[in-house]
N, C-alpha and C positions, 0 to 999 in steps of 0.2 A: 305760558305765563302771560297774564294780562297786565300791561304796563300802564300805570295811571300817574300822570304828572300833575301835581297841584302847584300852580305858579302864583306868586304874590308875596308881598312883604310879610314878614313873620309877625303875626298878631295872635292874641288869645283866641279870637274867633276862628282863625285858620287852624290853629293847633287843635282845638277841640273838634272841628269839622273832620279833620283827618283821623283823629282818634275814634270818633263815633262811627265814621265810615269803615274804618279798619275793623272795629268790633263787629259791626253788622256783617261785613264780608266774611269774617272769620267763622260765621255760622254756616257758610257754604264751601269753605276751603281754607287753605293756609295762606296767611297774609303776612307780608313783610313790609313794614313802614320804614323806608329808608330816610332817616332824619338824624340831625345832630341831637344827641341825647341831652345836651345842655338846654334845649328848648322843649323837650318832651320827656315825660316820666318813663321810667323803665317798666317793661311789661311783666317783670317777675312777680309783682304783687297781684296781677290779674288772674282770675280763675281760669281763663281760657288761654293762658300764655303758651300752651303747646300748639295753638293754631294761630297765634298773633305775636309776631316778634317785632320789636322796635330797636333800631340802632343804625350805625353807619355801615355795618356789614351783616349779612344774613346768617353768619356762623353755621353754615352747613345746611340750613333749611332750603328745601326746594319749594318755593311758594307758588300758589295758584294766582295770586295777585300781588303786585308790587306797587305800593303807593309811595311816590317820591316827592318829598318836600323840596320845592324849588323856588329860588328867588330870581333866577335867570334861565333862559331856555338852553337846555343842553344840546349837544350835537346829536345825541341818541334820540331816535323817534319814539313817540309814545303812542299807545293804542287809543288812549283817552286823555284829553287835557281838561283840567278844571282850572279856569282862570278866575281868581278871587281878588276882589278889591273893595276897600271901604269907600264911602261917598265923600272923600275929601280930595282936594285938588292934587296934593302931593302923591297920594296913592294912585289916583287915576292917571296922572302923568307918568308915574313909574311903570304902570301896566302898558301905557301907550308906547313907551320906549321898548319894552320887551316884545310887543306885538309887531312893531315896525322892524325889529332886529332880524327876525328869521321867520320864514314860512312855517306854519304848524301843520304837519300832516296828521291825519287821524281825526276822530270826533272831538269837538270842542264844546264845553259847557261853561257858561259864564255865571258866576255867583257874585251878586252885589250885596255885601253885608253891612250891617249897621244902619239900615234905612229907617226913616221916621215917616209915619203916615202923614199925608197931606203936605210933605215937603216938596219944594221945587226940584230938589235933587232926587229925582225918581228913577225907576228902572228905565223908563223911556228916555230921560235926559242922559243917563249914563251910557245907554246904548248908542245914542247919537254922538256922544263925545268919543267913544271908542270905535265908531264905525261898524257897530254890530247890528245886523238885521234880525230882530226878534222873530220874524216870520220864517227865517231859515235856520237860525241857531237856537239851541236850548238856552234859555235865560231864566234865572231865578233871583228873586229878591229876598234877602233875609232881614226881616224887620226887627227892630229892637223890641224884645219881649222880656219882662222882668222874670218870667219863669225860666227862660233859657239862661239868663245871666246868673240866676240863683243856682241852677244845676251846675254850671261851669265852676262857680265859686266853691260850692260844696264838694265837687269832685276834686278840685285842687287841694282843698283843706284836708279831706279825708283820704287822699291818695287812692281814689277809686275812679270808676268810669260808669257811673249809673246813668241810665237813659230814660227810665220810666216816666219821669216828670217833665221831660222836654215838651215844648208846645206842639200841638197838632201840625202847625205850619212847618216847624223845623223837621218833624218826623217825615212829613210829606216830601220835603226836599231830600232827606236821607234815602227814602225809598226810591225816588226818581234817580238819584245818583247810583245807588246800588243796582238798579235794573239796567242802567247804561253800562255798568261794569260787568255784569254777569249775564245779561240776556234773559234772566229769570223773570217770570210773569209776576204781576202785582200781588196776586193772592198768595203765592209761595213766598214772596219777599216779605209780606206782612207777617207770615208765620215765623220767618227768621228774625224779624224785628222783635216779636214777642219773646222769642228765645233769648235774644241779646238783652232785653229788658230784665229778664229774670236773674241774670248774672250781675255781679258787682262791676 
């Protein structure tokens, strides 16, 4: 089982990032998203619920991937860490405290969400604040895009997990994350993304 820890404050952006990643990975194997269901919808209404389970326990599922919604670093090691923060001082300082708290074994990917083009609060600025070397670590910036916000809102309203209308930049990040999780090549992962887009 590949253990994927997503650390950061609970935000809508983090919620949907985990859901989209889980849906994409469910095209390659069984996925268990370990999360408080108060913050995430149930998977019962999803067409692919037999391969993607959400909850605080796996209820008998033997998953190929476990995505764990984390606010603090657990004692248990993860195979892959996704560190996610918004570009505001409180969120950055929160992540700083977590990174200083305990060494993180395993691969680490940094996601900076809610960025605005031409702002001084850039990927480079946030890397410097967190002591991240973008030449050594995988770093991605998620810029505010009306298309992505619209998809998030419609998914929440319609109790679904549509991905087709996400922006190309957002899909590119999902592909990069899924390849890091699976070791699958880009061409194959793009095919899985198309399959995920066809389901609700």
